[in-house]
N, C-alpha and C positions, 0 to 999 in steps of 0.2 A: 280605121281605129287604130289606137297605138297598142303596144304589146301587152301591157297591165289589163287595159279594157278587154282584151281577147280572151286573156285568161280568166278574167272576172266573170265573163260570158259563160265560159265553160263551167265554172264553178257553180253559177247559178243554174245553169242548164240540167246539171246533175246533182243539184241540192248537195253538194259536197261538203260545204262549211256553213255552219249557223252560228250566231252570236253566243258568245259563251263558251264555244269549242276550245279545246287544247289540241294543237296541231303538232305532231312530232314529224320533222323533216330529216327525212334521209339525206344525209350533207357528205358527200365523198370529197367535194373539193373540184369536181370536174365541171364542165360547162353546164351540163343539164341540171345537176343537184344545185349549183351555185345560183342559176338563173332561177330556180325554183325557190330558193331561200329568199333571194332579192326580190322577187314580185310579190311574194307573200309578204315580206316586210314592208314593201310599199303599200299594200292593198290594206294590212291589217295591223301594221305595227305602231298603233296609235292608242293613246289613253282614251277611253271613253267609260260609258254606264256599263256595257257588257261586252267587254272586249274580247277577241279571239287571241289567245296565249300562244305564242310560238316557242318551240323547243327544237333542239337538233340533235341527232345521234350520228356519230361518225365511227364506223367500223373500220379498224385497221386489221387487215387479212393476214400479215404476216408473209407476204408473198414478194413483195417488190423492195428493192433497196429505196426508192422514192417514197415509200409510204409515209415514214417519218416526216418528211418534207410536207405531203399531203396534210397529215394530222396537224403539224404546225400552223399550216395555212389556214386550216378551217378553225382552229382555235383562234386564230387572230381576228378573223372575220367575224365570228360569233361574239367575240369579246367586245370588237368595235361598234358593234350595234346592240348588245345587251342581250342576245339570245343565250339561254343557257343551254351548255353543250355536255352531252355525255360521250366520252369516248371509251370504246370496247375494244380490245386486242383478243383477237382469235389466231388460230391457225389452220387456214383452208385445208392447205396440202395435207396436214396431217389426218383431219377430219376426212377428207375423201378417200385416203388409204385405209382408214378405220372401217368407214361404213360402205365402202365399195361403190362409190359415186364419182362423177367428175370433179375437178377441182372447182369449176363455174357452178355447178349444183350445189357443192359444199358452201360456197360463198353465199349463194342465194338462200341456203337454209339458215346459216349462221346469222346474216344480216336480218332475217325473218325474227329469229330468236330474240335479237338485240332490240329490235323493235317493239315486239311483244312485251319484254321485261320493262322497258321504258313506259310503255302504256299502262301496265299494272301498277308501276310505282306511282305514275301521276294520278291514278284512280284511288290508290291508297291514300294520297294526300288531299284527296276531295275533289278531284275532277269530274264534273258531271258527263261529259262525253269527250272521249279522245279517239283521234283519228291520225292514222301515218299517211304523211304525204309524199310520194315517191316521184322521181323526174322523168319517168317515161314519157316519150313523145311520139308524134305521128310516125316516123320512121321505125321506132321500136315496135309499134303496134302492128305495121306491115310486115315486119321481120317475123314478129311471132306468128303471125297468120300462116305464113309460108313455112316456118319451122315446124308448126303443129300439123299441117296439112300433109308435109312430105314424110314424117315420121308416123303417119297412119291415124292421127287424131279423126274423129267424126265431127259432126255439128258442134259439140262442145268446144272443140279446138278451133272453129273458125270464130270465136268470139274475140281471139286475140287477146289484147289487154283491155280489161274493162276500165271504163272511167271510174267506176266505185265498185270495189270488191270487197265486201265485209267492212272491215275498218281501214282498209287502204283506199287513198284517193288518188289519182292522177290529174292533176290540175293542168298539166301541159299535154295532155294526150291529143289536142287538136292543133299543137304547134310543130313547125317544123324544125330541124336542126339549124338551117341557115337563119331562121327567124330568131332563135335562142342566141346564137352567137351574135347576131347583129344587135340585138337588145343589151348585150353584156357589153359590147364595144361602145354602144351610145351612153352607157352607165360609167363607163371607164374602168371596168372591172375585168382583172386578168383572171386566169383560171388555171388548174392544174391540168397536166396531161398525164393521163395513165398509158404507159408505153405498151401494155399489153392489149389494149384497144386497137392497136395497129397491127397486130400479129393476127395472121390467118390461121394460126393453131386451132382456134376455137370456131365451132360450127356456126355460131351466130356471127362472128366476124366475117366469115366467108359469105354468108349472105348480104352482110351490110356492104362490103367492098366490092364485091364481085356480082353477085345475082341481080340486087335491086338495081345497081347503077345500068347493067346490062339492059334490063327492062325497061328502063327509062329512056335509054339511048336507042334500041333497036325496036321498041314496041309502041311505048307511049310516054311522052315527056310528064305525065302526071300519073304514072303507073303507081308509084309508092302512095300518093294520096287517095287514088281509087281504092288500092289495097285497105288503107286504114279506114276509109268509109264502108268498106265490105265488112271489116271486123266489127265496126260498131253495129252495123246491120245484124250480123252473126249473133252478137250478144243478146239484141232484143228477139232474134227469132229462137234463140236457146232459151231464154226466159219464157217465152210463149210455150214451147215444146215441153218444158219441164212442168209447166201448170197442166198441160194437158194429160202429161204422163201421170201426173199425181191423180187427177180425176179418174183416169183409166185404172190405175192400180186400186182405187177405192169401190170401181165397179166389178173386177175381177177377183180381188184378194179377199181371202175370209178374214174375220175380226182379227186384232191383234193376239197373238199365240205367244205363250211363256217363252221367255229365252228369245234367242234370235232366230225366230222361226217365222218363216212366211209360206202361206199355202194359197196357191192360184188356181181357180176354177178354170180348167180348159177349155169347155165351151166358150165362156166370156173371153177368154184370151184370144181364140180364135175369130171372134167377130170384130176384133180391133184391126185397124189397118197395119200392114205389115211392119211399117215403120215404128209405129207406136208400140206394136207389140213386141219388138226388139228392145225398145227402151225399158218397158215394163220388166221384162226378164233381166235385163241388166240391173235396174235399180233393186229388183227383188235379190239378185246376187250380191251386190254391194251392199245391201242391208245386213243379208245374212253373215257375209263375210266380215263386216266392220270396217272396210276400207275398199279403195278402189285400186290401188297400186297392183300391177300385173293381171288385172282381170279384163280382158279384151272379148273381141268378137267370135273368137273360137269357142269360149266356153258359152257365150250366148247362143250360138249356133247348136252346140252339143244339146243343151237345155231344150232348146225349140225341136231338136230331133227326137229326144227322149219323150217330150210332150205329145208329139204327133204320132208315135210308135203305137202299135197295137199292144193291149195288155199293159202289165206292169213293168217296172224296171228300177234301177238305181244308178247314180252316177256320182264318183268323187270329183271334187272340185277344189280351187285353191283355198288355203287356210282353213282346212279341215271340214269345208262344207260339204254336206252330203245331200242328194237331191234323190227324191223317189216319187214316182209315178203309181198312183193306185186308183183304178177306175178313172174319175173324170178329175182327179186333184193332183197337182205337181207341188211337192212339199220341199221346201229349202231350209235346212237346218244345220246349226254347227255340229260337227261329228264329235265324238268322244276321242277322235285320234286324227291324225293327218298333219299336214304341213303347217308349221307354225311361222310366223312371218319373220323371225330373226331380228336383225336391227333395222329398224325404221329410222332414218335419219329424221330430227326434228319432230319426232313424236312423243312431245313432251304433254303432261296433262293441261287440260284446257283451263284450269283455274276452278271448276267445280268438282267435277268426279269424271272419271273414264274407267271402262272396262279394258282389261291388259291380259297380253298373253303372259302369265306367270305359273310359276311353280314352286312347291315348297316343300321342305322335310321336316315331319312333325315328330314329336314324342321323345325328344332326348333333351331338352332344353332345361336349365335351371331358370328361376325366375329372371333372372338378369339376361338370359339369352346367351349365355357364354357356352353351354354344353359342357356335359363331363365326359364326352368321347364313349359312352356306352352305346352298345350295337343299337338298341331300341328297335322300333319298328317304322319303317320308312314308308311315305305315302308321296305320290306326285299328281298334284292337280293336271287336268288333260283339257281343260277348257278356260276361255278367257274371262268368264263370270267368276271364276273360283276366287278371285281378288279383286278388291276395289281399291280405288286411289283417290284422293281429293288433296286440295291445297287449302290450307286454313291460314288467316291471319294470326300472327301471335296474339294470344288473349293478354288482357292487362293484368299485372300482379305476378304473382309466385306462380311458376309453371307446375304442373302436375303432369309428368311425362308416364305415359302408360307403361306399365311394367309386365304386361302380359304378354303371353307367346305370339299372340295372333295379331297384334296391332304394333306398328313400331312408328316413330317419328323421325323426321330426317330434316335437316336445314334446306329447304328447297333453293335458296339464293345460292348456294355452293354446287348445286348441280347444273353444270354448264358444259357443252352447249345444249344437251338434251339428256332426257330420260329415256332408256331403251329396255326392253325385256328380251331377254333373249337366252339360248343355251351358251356354255362355256366356251372361250376362246384361248388358245394359246396367248401366254402373257397377262391372262386376268390376275388381279390380286385384291388384296383386302388391307386396309390400314388398321392394324392391330393393336400396337404400342402406343402408350400415352405420349411418347417423343414423336409419334408419327412414322415410326417404322412399320414396314408392311411385309406380307407374306404371300407367295403365289397362291392362287386358288387352288391349284392341283396339290399342294403341299398340305392347305386346310384341309381339303378333302380326306388326305392319308391321316392326318392327325385326329381328326374327328371320326375317323372309321365309317365314312360314307360309302355304302356298296357301289361298285362300278356301274351298276345298271341305273342307279340313282344319278350318278356323276353325268352319265350321258344323257338322261333325260330331263333332268331338271331345267327350268328356265328361271333366271334370276334378273332382279333390277340391277341396270348397271349405269354408270356415267363414264363414257369412254372405255378404259379398261379396269376402271375401279368397281368392285361388286358391292352394292350397298347392303345387301343384306343375304345371307343364307339362312331361312327360316328354320328354327330349332337349333340354331347356333349363334352366331354373331351379326352384330352390325357393324358397319364401317365406322371407324373413329372419324374419319374424312368428312361425315356429314352429321356430326353430333349436333343436337339443338343445344346452343349456347344463349347467354343473356344478350348477344347481339342479333340473333334470330329474328328476321321479321316476318318470314313465310314459312310455315310447316308444312312439309309434304307427309301425309298420312298413309300409310299402305296397311290394309286390314286383310288378313287371312280368313276367307270363309270357311266354315265347316263342312264336313261331308266328304273328304278327299278320297279318290280312289286308289287303290293300291298300283304301285308300279309292277 
């Protein structure tokens, strides 16, 4: 079969694309992404009664001198074939330093945010189903499998790169890099070369350039193909195990409790297979914590030890989760104190609502939120459920912006690359003046006479180093809702704070 037919079979096998879909192509200009765009154009770039509509997003990471060349190349290709293109400029190195992650991880998060925003924009324009197509291929899947296993992932990491993951599809996942390059040569298409892909500074590049070739040379000429096939089997196995885990949780967990509380009946837990038992405890901990990051086997084993110990007991876990054993029940709940998450890259609202690690100062503001500087009485929320966040489409007609102390509106599209909730950091600032002038947060705290204890404990909404809001005082002018606002971020302060 020819190359487009092979890709078509993969698309049909995993039901990636249906008539009427809008597909966002991640288009860097490299061989893989150019191949993806070209094969999708050949398969779907035609007019019919229920067409698949193609769009492209190019992310300029601000890292390479040749990045401008790549953007111009992508723009020329998209214009030649009539594919609408959105180009997004970010600074991955700045983001990595700010959030304490690698530049590689920062780039991945920033690209994901850019794709998500394009999807949201298309839905706002009436698209029924939107999916993002990425150009990962067979070697990428094998590389990801090895990477995950070596860094300590369990069965979930054995899934490698899934053909379909939520709104993300990988039409080239069963194609090899040599096949991709041969297709482009046959079509007479040149592509851009990212010089960073040749450097072994990055872990994935070392796997790609050193380990995989060695496996094929020394062990089996089809080692990469077999690893990719194992990853596809791993995805199916993980799906099955997830279903079994869900059934087991229904058997041994009590009915849903208020807040993020999970109660496990220990006798029923002990009847499970040891592997499913560990998965149930892990799932319960993740549910209570509200996230997976930094939760690992050491915490699962600690909980199982507590469950098997005689008598009662307590255990403190990440993100303020408290575990308590009482008789035959193990309860996990979000504690009143404990470790907050700090900055979580890419942790933006999902478009509906989300619970957030948030804190506020109440009792000193005027109606406009400016504050009069009086001492007042200060309070700090201590749990994620104290505040709620949601994203709204701008209503038609004249806006009625909330003027109360506990609900504020912000221009969501100005919050990029992400919204985070964290304690203060050096260099934090707020835009105060109408002319865009700002002031350091530390200076604001002094001017507003915020007690030192509150300054150290309060958790604030931030976008980079810009603080959105100090409840009880000001909101940043950098995120004011204007006539041009399309999406509104609403942050609502719950009642019933606990004193700092």
